[in-house]
C-alpha positions, 0 to 999 in steps of 0.5 A: 462495514465502515469506509476508511476515513471513519475506521482510521484516524490521522490520515495523510498523504507523505513523500510528495503524496506518493504514501497514503498513511494512517493508524487503523483502528482495532476492535476494541476501539483502539488504534494500531500503529501508523500503516501506509501503502505506496501509492506508486504502485497502484494503477488503473487496469480498464476501471480496476485499481491493481496493486503492483507486487514486488517478486524477488528472485535469484539474481543469477536466474535472470540477471536482476535483483527484482521483477515488478510483477502484476 
């Protein structure tokens, strides 16, 4: 398996370093459209990197529009 830097092109940090974007390689050797990940959602949990997801719930059920989940 190739590493991230060998399987993507045009790797960039955007939004003051809060977002990592690149163009991933396709199986036929071409490249996909730019994709990214929000680095503010990644945290270290005792040596394990965890991506925090957002859960959408009905506003009335908890009194807020969204809740961060792990």
